[in-house]
mmCIF file of the N, C-alpha and C atoms, coordinates in Angstrom:
data_MODEL
# 
_entry.id   MODEL 
# 
loop_
_atom_site.group_PDB 
_atom_site.id 
_atom_site.type_symbol 
_atom_site.label_atom_id 
_atom_site.label_alt_id 
_atom_site.label_comp_id 
_atom_site.label_asym_id 
_atom_site.label_entity_id 
_atom_site.label_seq_id 
_atom_site.pdbx_PDB_ins_code 
_atom_site.Cartn_x 
_atom_site.Cartn_y 
_atom_site.Cartn_z 
_atom_site.occupancy 
_atom_site.B_iso_or_equiv 
_atom_site.pdbx_formal_charge 
_atom_site.auth_seq_id 
_atom_site.auth_comp_id 
_atom_site.auth_asym_id 
_atom_site.auth_atom_id 
_atom_site.pdbx_PDB_model_num 
ATOM 1   N N  . MET A 1 1  ? 267.660 138.708 104.487 1.00 0.00 ? 1  MET A N  1 
ATOM 2   C CA . MET A 1 1  ? 267.424 139.451 105.806 1.00 0.00 ? 1  MET A CA 1 
ATOM 3   C C  . MET A 1 1  ? 268.655 140.360 105.869 1.00 0.00 ? 1  MET A C  1 
ATOM 4   N N  . ALA A 1 2  ? 268.055 141.632 106.142 1.00 0.00 ? 2  ALA A N  1 
ATOM 5   C CA . ALA A 1 2  ? 269.144 142.859 106.367 1.00 0.00 ? 2  ALA A CA 1 
ATOM 6   C C  . ALA A 1 2  ? 270.018 142.529 107.342 1.00 0.00 ? 2  ALA A C  1 
ATOM 7   N N  . THR A 1 3  ? 271.192 142.938 107.072 1.00 0.00 ? 3  THR A N  1 
ATOM 8   C CA . THR A 1 3  ? 272.433 142.771 108.126 1.00 0.00 ? 3  THR A CA 1 
ATOM 9   C C  . THR A 1 3  ? 271.978 143.195 109.575 1.00 0.00 ? 3  THR A C  1 
ATOM 10  N N  . ASP A 1 4  ? 271.597 144.442 109.512 1.00 0.00 ? 4  ASP A N  1 
ATOM 11  C CA . ASP A 1 4  ? 271.248 145.014 110.804 1.00 0.00 ? 4  ASP A CA 1 
ATOM 12  C C  . ASP A 1 4  ? 270.157 144.258 111.539 1.00 0.00 ? 4  ASP A C  1 
ATOM 13  N N  . ASP A 1 5  ? 269.037 143.841 110.934 1.00 0.00 ? 5  ASP A N  1 
ATOM 14  C CA . ASP A 1 5  ? 268.112 142.982 111.556 1.00 0.00 ? 5  ASP A CA 1 
ATOM 15  C C  . ASP A 1 5  ? 268.727 141.738 111.950 1.00 0.00 ? 5  ASP A C  1 
ATOM 16  N N  . LYS A 1 6  ? 269.665 141.004 111.353 1.00 0.00 ? 6  LYS A N  1 
ATOM 17  C CA . LYS A 1 6  ? 270.451 139.745 111.701 1.00 0.00 ? 6  LYS A CA 1 
ATOM 18  C C  . LYS A 1 6  ? 271.267 140.108 113.053 1.00 0.00 ? 6  LYS A C  1 
ATOM 19  N N  . ILE A 1 7  ? 271.814 141.014 112.989 1.00 0.00 ? 7  ILE A N  1 
ATOM 20  C CA . ILE A 1 7  ? 272.666 141.430 114.228 1.00 0.00 ? 7  ILE A CA 1 
ATOM 21  C C  . ILE A 1 7  ? 271.841 141.893 115.430 1.00 0.00 ? 7  ILE A C  1 
ATOM 22  N N  . ARG A 1 8  ? 270.761 142.378 115.054 1.00 0.00 ? 8  ARG A N  1 
ATOM 23  C CA . ARG A 1 8  ? 269.772 142.779 116.154 1.00 0.00 ? 8  ARG A CA 1 
ATOM 24  C C  . ARG A 1 8  ? 269.096 141.529 116.869 1.00 0.00 ? 8  ARG A C  1 
ATOM 25  N N  . ASN A 1 9  ? 268.789 140.488 116.083 1.00 0.00 ? 9  ASN A N  1 
ATOM 26  C CA . ASN A 1 9  ? 268.155 139.316 116.402 1.00 0.00 ? 9  ASN A CA 1 
ATOM 27  C C  . ASN A 1 9  ? 269.291 138.419 117.290 1.00 0.00 ? 9  ASN A C  1 
ATOM 28  N N  . MET A 1 10 ? 270.547 138.345 116.606 1.00 0.00 ? 10 MET A N  1 
ATOM 29  C CA . MET A 1 10 ? 271.600 137.555 117.509 1.00 0.00 ? 10 MET A CA 1 
ATOM 30  C C  . MET A 1 10 ? 271.745 138.206 118.706 1.00 0.00 ? 10 MET A C  1 
ATOM 31  N N  . ALA A 1 11 ? 271.691 139.687 118.869 1.00 0.00 ? 11 ALA A N  1 
ATOM 32  C CA . ALA A 1 11 ? 271.885 140.351 120.053 1.00 0.00 ? 11 ALA A CA 1 
ATOM 33  C C  . ALA A 1 11 ? 270.723 140.088 121.187 1.00 0.00 ? 11 ALA A C  1 
ATOM 34  N N  . GLU A 1 12 ? 269.602 139.973 120.620 1.00 0.00 ? 12 GLU A N  1 
ATOM 35  C CA . GLU A 1 12 ? 268.558 139.643 121.419 1.00 0.00 ? 12 GLU A CA 1 
ATOM 36  C C  . GLU A 1 12 ? 268.538 138.230 121.915 1.00 0.00 ? 12 GLU A C  1 
ATOM 37  N N  . LYS A 1 13 ? 268.873 137.258 121.073 1.00 0.00 ? 13 LYS A N  1 
ATOM 38  C CA . LYS A 1 13 ? 269.067 135.901 121.318 1.00 0.00 ? 13 LYS A CA 1 
ATOM 39  C C  . LYS A 1 13 ? 270.052 135.733 122.407 1.00 0.00 ? 13 LYS A C  1 
ATOM 40  N N  . ALA A 1 14 ? 271.197 136.666 122.261 1.00 0.00 ? 14 ALA A N  1 
ATOM 41  C CA . ALA A 1 14 ? 272.428 136.481 123.405 1.00 0.00 ? 14 ALA A CA 1 
ATOM 42  C C  . ALA A 1 14 ? 271.843 137.023 124.783 1.00 0.00 ? 14 ALA A C  1 
ATOM 43  N N  . ARG A 1 15 ? 270.958 138.160 124.733 1.00 0.00 ? 15 ARG A N  1 
ATOM 44  C CA . ARG A 1 15 ? 270.586 138.642 125.853 1.00 0.00 ? 15 ARG A CA 1 
ATOM 45  C C  . ARG A 1 15 ? 269.685 137.644 126.688 1.00 0.00 ? 15 ARG A C  1 
ATOM 46  N N  . GLY A 1 16 ? 268.757 136.821 125.809 1.00 0.00 ? 16 GLY A N  1 
ATOM 47  C CA . GLY A 1 16 ? 267.898 135.965 126.368 1.00 0.00 ? 16 GLY A CA 1 
ATOM 48  C C  . GLY A 1 16 ? 268.694 134.813 126.979 1.00 0.00 ? 16 GLY A C  1 
ATOM 49  N N  . LYS A 1 17 ? 269.960 134.348 126.298 1.00 0.00 ? 17 LYS A N  1 
ATOM 50  C CA . LYS A 1 17 ? 270.661 133.297 126.892 1.00 0.00 ? 17 LYS A CA 1 
ATOM 51  C C  . LYS A 1 17 ? 271.218 133.575 128.169 1.00 0.00 ? 17 LYS A C  1 
ATOM 52  N N  . ALA A 1 18 ? 271.741 134.961 128.273 1.00 0.00 ? 18 ALA A N  1 
ATOM 53  C CA . ALA A 1 18 ? 272.392 135.377 129.355 1.00 0.00 ? 18 ALA A CA 1 
ATOM 54  C C  . ALA A 1 18 ? 271.402 135.300 130.627 1.00 0.00 ? 18 ALA A C  1 
ATOM 55  N N  . LYS A 1 19 ? 270.252 135.796 130.378 1.00 0.00 ? 19 LYS A N  1 
ATOM 56  C CA . LYS A 1 19 ? 269.092 135.863 131.424 1.00 0.00 ? 19 LYS A CA 1 
ATOM 57  C C  . LYS A 1 19 ? 268.789 134.510 131.657 1.00 0.00 ? 19 LYS A C  1 
ATOM 58  N N  . GLU A 1 20 ? 268.733 133.641 130.763 1.00 0.00 ? 20 GLU A N  1 
ATOM 59  C CA . GLU A 1 20 ? 268.221 132.150 131.181 1.00 0.00 ? 20 GLU A CA 1 
ATOM 60  C C  . GLU A 1 20 ? 269.569 131.525 132.007 1.00 0.00 ? 20 GLU A C  1 
ATOM 61  N N  . VAL A 1 21 ? 270.838 131.977 131.671 1.00 0.00 ? 21 VAL A N  1 
ATOM 62  C CA . VAL A 1 21 ? 272.002 131.196 132.481 1.00 0.00 ? 21 VAL A CA 1 
ATOM 63  C C  . VAL A 1 21 ? 271.988 131.827 133.850 1.00 0.00 ? 21 VAL A C  1 
ATOM 64  N N  . ALA A 1 22 ? 271.760 133.319 133.925 1.00 0.00 ? 22 ALA A N  1 
ATOM 65  C CA . ALA A 1 22 ? 271.685 133.928 135.298 1.00 0.00 ? 22 ALA A CA 1 
ATOM 66  C C  . ALA A 1 22 ? 270.466 133.406 136.133 1.00 0.00 ? 22 ALA A C  1 
ATOM 67  N N  . GLY A 1 23 ? 269.312 133.265 135.536 1.00 0.00 ? 23 GLY A N  1 
ATOM 68  C CA . GLY A 1 23 ? 268.349 132.750 136.265 1.00 0.00 ? 23 GLY A CA 1 
ATOM 69  C C  . GLY A 1 23 ? 268.575 131.315 136.648 1.00 0.00 ? 23 GLY A C  1 
ATOM 70  N N  . ARG A 1 24 ? 269.067 130.413 135.895 1.00 0.00 ? 24 ARG A N  1 
ATOM 71  C CA . ARG A 1 24 ? 269.360 129.261 136.477 1.00 0.00 ? 24 ARG A CA 1 
ATOM 72  C C  . ARG A 1 24 ? 270.415 129.234 137.540 1.00 0.00 ? 24 ARG A C  1 
ATOM 73  N N  . ALA A 1 25 ? 271.526 130.134 137.415 1.00 0.00 ? 25 ALA A N  1 
ATOM 74  C CA . ALA A 1 25 ? 272.525 130.233 138.314 1.00 0.00 ? 25 ALA A CA 1 
ATOM 75  C C  . ALA A 1 25 ? 272.123 130.666 139.818 1.00 0.00 ? 25 ALA A C  1 
ATOM 76  N N  . THR A 1 26 ? 271.091 131.517 139.756 1.00 0.00 ? 26 THR A N  1 
ATOM 77  C CA . THR A 1 26 ? 270.614 132.147 140.973 1.00 0.00 ? 26 THR A CA 1 
ATOM 78  C C  . THR A 1 26 ? 269.220 131.248 141.403 1.00 0.00 ? 26 THR A C  1 
ATOM 79  N N  . GLY A 1 27 ? 268.669 130.445 140.671 1.00 0.00 ? 27 GLY A N  1 
ATOM 80  C CA . GLY A 1 27 ? 267.706 129.604 141.113 1.00 0.00 ? 27 GLY A CA 1 
ATOM 81  C C  . GLY A 1 27 ? 266.245 130.389 140.866 1.00 0.00 ? 27 GLY A C  1 
ATOM 82  N N  . ASP A 1 28 ? 266.427 131.261 140.028 1.00 0.00 ? 28 ASP A N  1 
ATOM 83  C CA . ASP A 1 28 ? 265.198 132.269 139.831 1.00 0.00 ? 28 ASP A CA 1 
ATOM 84  C C  . ASP A 1 28 ? 264.586 131.711 138.577 1.00 0.00 ? 28 ASP A C  1 
ATOM 85  N N  . ARG A 1 29 ? 263.562 130.853 138.546 1.00 0.00 ? 29 ARG A N  1 
ATOM 86  C CA . ARG A 1 29 ? 262.759 130.272 137.561 1.00 0.00 ? 29 ARG A CA 1 
ATOM 87  C C  . ARG A 1 29 ? 262.140 131.176 136.673 1.00 0.00 ? 29 ARG A C  1 
ATOM 88  N N  . THR A 1 30 ? 261.659 132.083 137.118 1.00 0.00 ? 30 THR A N  1 
ATOM 89  C CA . THR A 1 30 ? 261.080 133.294 136.341 1.00 0.00 ? 30 THR A CA 1 
ATOM 90  C C  . THR A 1 30 ? 261.917 133.853 135.453 1.00 0.00 ? 30 THR A C  1 
ATOM 91  N N  . MET A 1 31 ? 263.195 134.320 135.956 1.00 0.00 ? 31 MET A N  1 
ATOM 92  C CA . MET A 1 31 ? 264.106 134.847 135.067 1.00 0.00 ? 31 MET A CA 1 
ATOM 93  C C  . MET A 1 31 ? 264.604 133.832 133.920 1.00 0.00 ? 31 MET A C  1 
ATOM 94  N N  . GLU A 1 32 ? 264.716 132.568 134.354 1.00 0.00 ? 32 GLU A N  1 
ATOM 95  C CA . GLU A 1 32 ? 265.206 131.759 133.366 1.00 0.00 ? 32 GLU A CA 1 
ATOM 96  C C  . GLU A 1 32 ? 264.149 131.542 132.310 1.00 0.00 ? 32 GLU A C  1 
ATOM 97  N N  . ALA A 1 33 ? 262.907 131.282 132.566 1.00 0.00 ? 33 ALA A N  1 
ATOM 98  C CA . ALA A 1 33 ? 261.809 131.157 131.717 1.00 0.00 ? 33 ALA A CA 1 
ATOM 99  C C  . ALA A 1 33 ? 261.748 132.468 130.904 1.00 0.00 ? 33 ALA A C  1 
ATOM 100 N N  . GLU A 1 34 ? 261.863 133.673 131.266 1.00 0.00 ? 34 GLU A N  1 
ATOM 101 C CA . GLU A 1 34 ? 262.043 134.948 130.539 1.00 0.00 ? 34 GLU A CA 1 
ATOM 102 C C  . GLU A 1 34 ? 263.001 134.963 129.476 1.00 0.00 ? 34 GLU A C  1 
ATOM 103 N N  . GLY A 1 35 ? 264.388 134.326 129.843 1.00 0.00 ? 35 GLY A N  1 
ATOM 104 C CA . GLY A 1 35 ? 265.409 134.269 128.948 1.00 0.00 ? 35 GLY A CA 1 
ATOM 105 C C  . GLY A 1 35 ? 264.886 133.250 127.870 1.00 0.00 ? 35 GLY A C  1 
ATOM 106 N N  . ARG A 1 36 ? 264.497 132.187 128.180 1.00 0.00 ? 36 ARG A N  1 
ATOM 107 C CA . ARG A 1 36 ? 264.098 131.262 127.124 1.00 0.00 ? 36 ARG A CA 1 
ATOM 108 C C  . ARG A 1 36 ? 262.859 131.885 126.304 1.00 0.00 ? 36 ARG A C  1 
ATOM 109 N N  . GLY A 1 37 ? 262.114 132.673 126.774 1.00 0.00 ? 37 GLY A N  1 
ATOM 110 C CA . GLY A 1 37 ? 261.007 133.331 125.845 1.00 0.00 ? 37 GLY A CA 1 
ATOM 111 C C  . GLY A 1 37 ? 261.871 134.337 124.963 1.00 0.00 ? 37 GLY A C  1 
ATOM 112 N N  . THR A 1 38 ? 262.588 135.167 125.434 1.00 0.00 ? 38 THR A N  1 
ATOM 113 C CA . THR A 1 38 ? 263.367 136.016 124.699 1.00 0.00 ? 38 THR A CA 1 
ATOM 114 C C  . THR A 1 38 ? 264.186 135.317 123.597 1.00 0.00 ? 38 THR A C  1 
ATOM 115 N N  . GLN A 1 39 ? 264.684 134.213 123.784 1.00 0.00 ? 39 GLN A N  1 
ATOM 116 C CA . GLN A 1 39 ? 265.459 133.303 122.861 1.00 0.00 ? 39 GLN A CA 1 
ATOM 117 C C  . GLN A 1 39 ? 264.372 132.880 121.628 1.00 0.00 ? 39 GLN A C  1 
ATOM 118 N N  . ALA A 1 40 ? 263.250 132.518 122.051 1.00 0.00 ? 40 ALA A N  1 
ATOM 119 C CA . ALA A 1 40 ? 262.379 132.008 121.113 1.00 0.00 ? 40 ALA A CA 1 
ATOM 120 C C  . ALA A 1 40 ? 261.722 133.126 120.361 1.00 0.00 ? 40 ALA A C  1 
ATOM 121 N N  . LYS A 1 41 ? 261.515 134.318 120.966 1.00 0.00 ? 41 LYS A N  1 
ATOM 122 C CA . LYS A 1 41 ? 260.964 135.447 120.198 1.00 0.00 ? 41 LYS A CA 1 
ATOM 123 C C  . LYS A 1 41 ? 262.085 135.817 119.014 1.00 0.00 ? 41 LYS A C  1 
ATOM 124 N N  . SER A 1 42 ? 263.272 135.839 119.478 1.00 0.00 ? 42 SER A N  1 
ATOM 125 C CA . SER A 1 42 ? 264.510 136.030 118.508 1.00 0.00 ? 42 SER A CA 1 
ATOM 126 C C  . SER A 1 42 ? 264.377 135.021 117.423 1.00 0.00 ? 42 SER A C  1 
ATOM 127 N N  . ASP A 1 43 ? 264.174 134.004 117.699 1.00 0.00 ? 43 ASP A N  1 
ATOM 128 C CA . ASP A 1 43 ? 264.258 132.771 116.703 1.00 0.00 ? 43 ASP A CA 1 
ATOM 129 C C  . ASP A 1 43 ? 263.014 132.817 115.781 1.00 0.00 ? 43 ASP A C  1 
ATOM 130 N N  . LEU A 1 44 ? 261.833 133.539 116.208 1.00 0.00 ? 44 LEU A N  1 
ATOM 131 C CA . LEU A 1 44 ? 260.640 133.573 115.429 1.00 0.00 ? 44 LEU A CA 1 
ATOM 132 C C  . LEU A 1 44 ? 261.019 134.843 114.470 1.00 0.00 ? 44 LEU A C  1 
ATOM 133 N N  . LYS A 1 45 ? 261.516 135.867 115.094 1.00 0.00 ? 45 LYS A N  1 
ATOM 134 C CA . LYS A 1 45 ? 261.721 137.030 114.128 1.00 0.00 ? 45 LYS A CA 1 
ATOM 135 C C  . LYS A 1 45 ? 262.724 136.576 112.975 1.00 0.00 ? 45 LYS A C  1 
ATOM 136 N N  . GLN A 1 46 ? 263.902 135.758 113.440 1.00 0.00 ? 46 GLN A N  1 
ATOM 137 C CA . GLN A 1 46 ? 264.876 135.386 112.379 1.00 0.00 ? 46 GLN A CA 1 
ATOM 138 C C  . GLN A 1 46 ? 264.031 134.643 111.239 1.00 0.00 ? 46 GLN A C  1 
ATOM 139 N N  . ALA A 1 47 ? 263.062 133.693 111.678 1.00 0.00 ? 47 ALA A N  1 
ATOM 140 C CA . ALA A 1 47 ? 262.489 132.906 110.813 1.00 0.00 ? 47 ALA A CA 1 
ATOM 141 C C  . ALA A 1 47 ? 261.582 133.670 109.865 1.00 0.00 ? 47 ALA A C  1 
ATOM 142 N N  . ALA A 1 48 ? 260.774 134.597 110.466 1.00 0.00 ? 48 ALA A N  1 
ATOM 143 C CA . ALA A 1 48 ? 260.017 135.545 109.752 1.00 0.00 ? 48 ALA A CA 1 
ATOM 144 C C  . ALA A 1 48 ? 260.918 136.242 108.573 1.00 0.00 ? 48 ALA A C  1 
ATOM 145 N N  . GLU A 1 49 ? 261.995 136.792 108.845 1.00 0.00 ? 49 GLU A N  1 
ATOM 146 C CA . GLU A 1 49 ? 262.928 137.451 108.039 1.00 0.00 ? 49 GLU A CA 1 
ATOM 147 C C  . GLU A 1 49 ? 263.334 136.507 106.862 1.00 0.00 ? 49 GLU A C  1 
ATOM 148 N N  . LYS A 1 50 ? 263.696 135.293 107.171 1.00 0.00 ? 50 LYS A N  1 
ATOM 149 C CA . LYS A 1 50 ? 263.724 134.353 106.093 1.00 0.00 ? 50 LYS A CA 1 
ATOM 150 C C  . LYS A 1 50 ? 263.019 133.932 105.238 1.00 0.00 ? 50 LYS A C  1 
ATOM 151 N N  . VAL A 1 51 ? 261.637 133.946 105.739 1.00 0.00 ? 51 VAL A N  1 
ATOM 152 C CA . VAL A 1 51 ? 260.459 133.711 104.731 1.00 0.00 ? 51 VAL A CA 1 
ATOM 153 C C  . VAL A 1 51 ? 260.302 134.914 103.974 1.00 0.00 ? 51 VAL A C  1 
ATOM 154 N N  . LYS A 1 52 ? 260.462 136.234 104.446 1.00 0.00 ? 52 LYS A N  1 
ATOM 155 C CA . LYS A 1 52 ? 260.437 137.422 103.494 1.00 0.00 ? 52 LYS A CA 1 
ATOM 156 C C  . LYS A 1 52 ? 261.504 137.477 102.700 1.00 0.00 ? 52 LYS A C  1 
ATOM 157 N N  . ASP A 1 53 ? 262.620 136.981 102.888 1.00 0.00 ? 53 ASP A N  1 
ATOM 158 C CA . ASP A 1 53 ? 263.771 136.918 101.923 1.00 0.00 ? 53 ASP A CA 1 
ATOM 159 C C  . ASP A 1 53 ? 263.391 135.986 100.861 1.00 0.00 ? 53 ASP A C  1 
ATOM 160 N N  . ALA A 1 54 ? 262.866 134.897 101.214 1.00 0.00 ? 54 ALA A N  1 
ATOM 161 C CA . ALA A 1 54 ? 262.514 133.683 100.373 1.00 0.00 ? 54 ALA A CA 1 
ATOM 162 C C  . ALA A 1 54 ? 261.432 134.157 99.331  1.00 0.00 ? 54 ALA A C  1 
ATOM 163 N N  . GLY A 1 55 ? 260.554 134.940 100.010 1.00 0.00 ? 55 GLY A N  1 
ATOM 164 C CA . GLY A 1 55 ? 259.426 135.568 99.030  1.00 0.00 ? 55 GLY A CA 1 
ATOM 165 C C  . GLY A 1 55 ? 260.008 136.541 97.973  1.00 0.00 ? 55 GLY A C  1 
ATOM 166 N N  . LYS A 1 56 ? 260.924 137.312 98.528  1.00 0.00 ? 56 LYS A N  1 
ATOM 167 C CA . LYS A 1 56 ? 261.642 138.237 97.436  1.00 0.00 ? 56 LYS A CA 1 
ATOM 168 C C  . LYS A 1 56 ? 262.319 137.471 96.527  1.00 0.00 ? 56 LYS A C  1 
ATOM 169 N N  . ASP A 1 57 ? 263.133 136.382 96.669  1.00 0.00 ? 57 ASP A N  1 
ATOM 170 C CA . ASP A 1 57 ? 263.817 135.613 95.744  1.00 0.00 ? 57 ASP A CA 1 
ATOM 171 C C  . ASP A 1 57 ? 262.902 134.940 94.719  1.00 0.00 ? 57 ASP A C  1 
ATOM 172 N N  . VAL A 1 58 ? 261.544 134.605 95.208  1.00 0.00 ? 58 VAL A N  1 
ATOM 173 C CA . VAL A 1 58 ? 260.753 133.797 94.293  1.00 0.00 ? 58 VAL A CA 1 
ATOM 174 C C  . VAL A 1 58 ? 260.041 134.819 93.150  1.00 0.00 ? 58 VAL A C  1 
ATOM 175 N N  . GLY A 1 59 ? 259.878 136.030 93.743  1.00 0.00 ? 59 GLY A N  1 
ATOM 176 C CA . GLY A 1 59 ? 259.431 137.052 93.020  1.00 0.00 ? 59 GLY A CA 1 
ATOM 177 C C  . GLY A 1 59 ? 260.317 137.595 91.791  1.00 0.00 ? 59 GLY A C  1 
ATOM 178 N N  . LYS A 1 60 ? 261.628 137.278 91.898  1.00 0.00 ? 60 LYS A N  1 
ATOM 179 C CA . LYS A 1 60 ? 262.752 137.593 90.901  1.00 0.00 ? 60 LYS A CA 1 
ATOM 180 C C  . LYS A 1 60 ? 262.661 136.543 89.738  1.00 0.00 ? 60 LYS A C  1 
ATOM 181 N N  . HIS A 1 61 ? 262.252 135.482 90.124  1.00 0.00 ? 61 HIS A N  1 
ATOM 182 C CA . HIS A 1 61 ? 262.160 134.140 89.086  1.00 0.00 ? 61 HIS A CA 1 
ATOM 183 C C  . HIS A 1 61 ? 261.063 134.134 88.309  1.00 0.00 ? 61 HIS A C  1 
# 
């Protein structure tokens, strides 16, 4: 995975966590759910990048 993609995904996950925590603190269930959704989206992107990287490694052998 490219370093910039990894950093971008980590930042997106952190924003999602912050949104989730803020929603929980304020009792805003919608914001909390959006934060969890953002984190899940980031996790999926990270998993896709890992699959792409694994595919590149297989092609080298």
